[in-house]
C-alpha positions in Angstrom: 13.6 -7.8 9.6 11.5 -10.4 11.2 7.8 -10.1 11.8 4.5 -12.0 12.2 1.8 -11.2 9.6 -1.0 -12.3 12.0 0.5 -11.7 15.5 -2.9 -11.9 17.2 -2.7 -15.7 17.0 0.4 -15.6 19.3 -2.0 -15.1 22.3 -2.8 -18.8 21.8 0.6 -19.5 23.2 -0.9 -18.7 26.7 -2.6 -22.2 26.4 0.7 -24.0 26.8 1.5 -22.9 30.3 -2.1 -23.9 31.3 -1.7 -27.3 29.8 1.7 -27.7 31.5 0.2 -26.9 34.9 -2.7 -29.3 34.2 -0.1 -32.0 33.3 1.9 -31.5 36.4 -1.2 -31.6 38.5 -2.4 -34.9 36.9 1.1 -36.5 37.3 1.2 -35.5 41.0 -2.2 -37.0 41.6 -1.2 -40.2 39.8 2.0 -40.4 41.9 0.0 -39.8 45.0 -2.4 -42.6 44.2 0.5 -44.9 43.3 1.9 -44.5 46.8 -1.4 -45.8 48.2 -0.6 -49.3 46.6 3.0 -49.5 48.0 6.5 -48.3 47.8 7.1 -46.5 44.5 10.6 -48.1 44.0 9.1 -51.5 44.6 6.4 -50.8 42.2 8.7 -49.7 39.5 10.3 -53.2 39.5 6.9 -54.7 38.9 6.5 -52.4 35.8 10.0 -52.6 34.2 8.9 -51.3 30.8 7.3 -48.1 32.1 9.4 -44.9 32.4 7.9 -41.5 33.5 10.6 -39.8 31.6 9.1 -41.1 28.4 5.8 -39.5 29.2 7.5 -36.2 30.2 9.4 -36.2 26.9 6.3 -37.0 24.8 4.4 -34.3 26.6 7.2 -31.8 26.0 7.3 -32.7 22.3 3.5 -32.2 22.0 3.7 -28.7 23.7 6.5 -27.9 21.2 4.4 -29.1 18.3 1.4 -27.0 19.5 3.6 -23.9 19.9 5.1 -24.4 16.3 1.5 -24.8 15.0 0.5 -21.5 16.6 3.6 -19.8 15.1 2.5 -21.1 11.7 -0.9 -19.6 12.1 0.8 -16.3 13.0 2.7 -16.4 9.7 6.3 -15.7 10.5 8.0 -13.5 7.8 11.5 -12.4 7.2 12.8 -10.1 4.4 12.6 -6.4 3.3 16.0 -6.1 1.8 16.8 -3.1 -0.2 17.4 -3.9 -3.9 17.8 -1.8 -7.1 15.2 -2.3 -9.7 15.7 -1.1 -13.3 12.6 0.3 -14.8 12.2 1.6 -18.4 9.6 4.4 -18.4 8.8 8.1 -18.3 8.2 10.6 -15.6 4.8 12.1 -15.2 3.7 14.9 -12.9 0.0 15.4 -12.4 -1.2 18.8 -11.2 -4.8 18.8 -10.3 -7.0 21.9 -9.7 -8.9 21.6 -6.4 -10.4 25.1 -6.3 -14.1 25.4 -5.5 -15.1 25.9 -9.1 -14.0 22.2 -9.7 -17.1 21.2 -7.8 -19.3 22.4 -10.6 -21.4 19.6 -12.1 -21.5 20.8 -15.7 -19.4 17.6 -16.3 -20.8 14.6 -14.5 -20.4 13.7 -11.6 -18.4 16.9 -11.1 -15.4 18.5 -12.6 -13.1 17.3 -9.8 -14.6 13.8 -9.7 -14.3 13.5 -13.4 -10.6 14.5 -13.2 -10.0 11.9 -10.5 -11.6 9.2 -12.8 -9.3 10.1 -15.7 -6.1 10.2 -13.6 -7.1 6.9 -11.9 -7.5 5.2 -15.3 -4.2 6.6 -16.4 -2.4 5.2 -13.4 -3.8 1.8 -14.2 -2.1 2.0 -17.5 1.3 2.9 -16.0 3.7 0.0 -15.9 7.3 1.0 -15.3 6.7 4.8 -15.2 7.2 7.2 -12.3 4.7 9.8 -11.3 4.0 12.5 -8.8 1.0 14.5 -7.7 0.5 18.2 -7.1 -2.7 19.9 -5.9 -3.3 23.5 -6.5 -5.8 26.3 -6.0 -4.7 29.7 -4.8 -1.3 28.1 -4.0 0.2 24.7 -4.9 1.6 21.8 -2.7 3.3 18.6 -3.7 1.2 15.7 -2.3 3.3 12.9 -3.7 6.9 13.2 -5.0 8.0 11.3 -8.0 7.5 7.6 -7.3 6.6 4.2 -8.8 4.2 3.5 -5.9 0.9 3.6 -7.8 -1.1 2.4 -4.7 -0.1 5.5 -2.7 -0.8 7.7 -5.8 -4.4 6.4 -5.9 -4.7 6.9 -2.2 -3.6 10.6 -2.4 -5.8 11.1 -5.5 -9.0 9.9 -3.7 -8.3 12.4 -1.0 -8.3 15.5 -3.2 -10.9 18.0 -2.4 -11.1 21.8 -2.1 -10.0 21.6 1.6 -6.6 20.2 0.4 -5.6 23.8 -0.3 -6.8 26.4 2.2 -6.1 29.3 -0.2 -8.8 29.6 -2.9 -8.2 30.8 -6.4 -6.5 29.1 -9.5 -2.7 29.9 -9.5 -1.6 27.8 -12.4 1.8 29.5 -12.6 2.8 28.2 -9.1 1.3 24.8 -10.0 3.6 24.5 -13.1 6.7 25.7 -11.2 6.2 23.3 -8.3 5.6 20.4 -10.7 8.7 21.2 -12.7 10.7 21.2 -9.5 9.5 17.6 -8.9 11.1 16.1 -12.0 14.6 14.4 -12.0 17.5 16.0 -13.8 17.7 13.2 -16.4 17.7 14.8 -19.9 16.9 11.8 -22.0 13.9 10.5 -20.2 10.4 11.6 -21.4 8.9 14.0 -19.0 5.2 15.2 -19.0 3.2 17.5 -16.9 -0.5 16.9 -17.0 -2.4 20.0 -15.9 -6.0 19.4 -15.0 -8.0 22.5 -14.5 -11.1 24.5 -15.6 -8.5 27.3 -16.5 -10.3 30.0 -14.5 -6.8 31.5 -13.8 -6.8 34.4 -11.3 -3.1 34.9 -11.4 -0.6 35.8 -14.2 2.5 34.1 -15.3 1.1 30.6 -16.3 2.1 30.9 -20.0 5.6 32.1 -19.0 6.0 29.2 -16.6 4.9 26.8 -19.3 7.6 28.2 -21.6 10.2 27.6 -19.0 9.0 24.1 -18.5 9.4 23.4 -22.2 13.0 24.7 -22.2 13.6 22.2 -19.4 12.4 19.4 -21.7 8.9 19.0 -20.1 5.8 18.7 -22.2 2.6 20.2 -20.7 -0.7 18.5 -21.4 -3.7 20.6 -20.4 -6.9 18.7 -19.6 -9.6 21.3 -19.6 -12.5 20.2 -17.5 -16.0 21.7 -17.8 -18.2 23.4 -20.4 -18.2 26.9 -21.8 -21.9 27.3 -20.6 -20.7 26.5 -17.0 -22.8 26.1 -14.0 -23.2 27.0 -10.3 -20.7 26.0 -7.6 -22.2 23.7 -4.9 -21.3 24.7 -1.4 -23.1 21.9 0.4 -26.6 21.6 2.0 -28.2 22.4 -1.4 -26.7 25.9 -1.5 -24.6 27.5 -4.2 -21.8 30.0 -4.1 -23.1 33.6 -4.3 -21.5 37.0 -4.9 -21.7 40.0 -2.6 -25.0 41.0 -4.2 -26.5 37.5 -3.4 -26.5 36.2 -7.0 -25.5 32.7 -7.8 -21.9 32.6 -9.2 -21.6 30.8 -12.5 -18.2 29.2 -13.3 -17.4 28.8 -17.0 -14.6 26.9 -18.7 -11.8 29.2 -20.1 -10.5 27.3 -23.1 -8.3 30.2 -24.3 -6.0 30.1 -21.2 -5.8 26.3 -21.4 -4.8 26.4 -25.1 -2.2 29.1 -24.5 -0.5 27.1 -21.8 -0.5 23.8 -23.8 1.0 25.7 -26.8 3.6 27.4 -24.7 4.4 24.0 -23.0 4.9 22.2 -26.3 2.2 19.7 -25.4 -1.5 19.3 -26.2 -4.8 20.8 -25.2 -7.5 18.2 -24.5 -11.1 19.1 -23.6 -12.7 16.7 -21.1 -16.4 16.1 -21.7 -18.8 13.4 -20.6 -17.1 10.7 -22.7 -13.7 8.9 -22.1 -12.2 10.3 -25.2 -9.9 12.7 -23.4 -8.4 9.9 -21.3 -7.8 7.8 -24.5 -6.1 10.7 -26.3 -3.9 11.5 -23.4 -2.8 7.8 -22.9 -1.8 7.6 -26.6 0.3 10.8 -26.4 2.0 9.6 -23.2 2.9 6.3 -24.9 4.7 8.1 -27.7 7.1 9.7 -25.2 10.7 8.7 -25.0 11.4 6.0 -22.4 14.6 5.5 -20.5 15.9 3.2 -17.8 14.9 4.6 -14.4 16.7 3.2 -11.3 14.4 2.8 -8.3 15.3 1.6 -4.9 12.5 -0.6 -3.6 11.9 -2.9 -0.7 11.3 -6.6 -1.5 8.3 -8.4 -0.1 8.5 -10.2 3.3 9.5 -13.9 2.7 7.1 -16.3 4.3 8.8 -18.7 6.7 5.9 -21.3 6.6 7.9 -24.1 5.1 10.8 -23.9 7.6 8.5 -23.9 10.7 6.3 -26.7 9.1 9.4 -28.9 8.6 10.4 -28.4 12.1 6.9 -29.2 13.3 6.8 -32.4 11.3 10.1 -33.5 12.8 8.8 -32.9 16.2 5.6 -34.9 15.6 7.6 -37.8 14.1 9.9 -37.8 17.2 6.8 -37.9 19.4 5.4 -40.8 17.6 8.7 -42.8 17.7 8.8 -42.6 21.5 6.4 -45.0 23.0 5.1 -45.0 26.5 6.6 -48.4 27.2 9.9 -49.7 26.2 10.0 -51.7 23.0 11.2 -55.4 23.8 13.5 -55.2 20.8 15.4 -52.5 22.4 15.2 -53.7 26.0 19.1 -53.8 26.4 19.3 -50.1 25.3 18.6 -47.8 28.2 17.8 -44.2 27.2 15.2 -43.5 29.9 15.9 -44.6 33.5 13.0 -46.0 35.6 12.0 -44.4 38.8 
């Protein structure tokens, strides 16, 4: 596939028709003035070394050089062939709780923002691993299927907020099931599900779903975000979530549920506090997992065609310099350009 990286510069090509029109106008006026001195045919014999065709050719070469220079500025590119790349790594699916309770600021800057920071740092440590992203609250959706595109992963991660899932709640069972469905069927590759939540589960079946994931060869690591003392849930404008009686709702970390899910999933329970200890522990555990060759179909980068166009530009400039406006006396017997 061919493309220009900076196609805006191609608008400069419009200068060339204007220069051609100006050149034609100037040559017409020069020819008109020449007729005032006498017959053009007679005048040509008085100037045997001058040939208008030389000027025309030199001008054409200069316009060609200008066009090529503009093309170079637009950065012509050619590439994007499909190629199979072998990667040795693991598969990691990250399921992040985006319920309203994750807005609580008992962990700075908030439970959700702290979760994003941990995942972002974890992604930076990935090298040849594949990862996916699931968001959940009252229901769960797959935001990013298993991929090696870490740039897209970070982009989707930054967009996580309670509005991502319209149904409020904390359905961890569905989050686990949807995450498990996103893994490949490879049996030897290490597979990890990182469940990030405050564990305020309002639905049943999370432990059972974790047990099924373990049977499928998937380890579940639960990152429990928040404190047991908890705090209010910001709703914007300085207001906090209230119950039907008008009392401010306090959300507290449910460590027991998180520990049960981690145990059933054959993984580890990690409490997230104000430090970066949780991220370090998780990274070490992920590193221990079995790695296997993962075949990934990727697009190669566009190849820059600067050198090819630059060489052509150089040849055109050399040709223009070699053609003089007057015939060289050494080559007087060689007639390439007829006089008019």
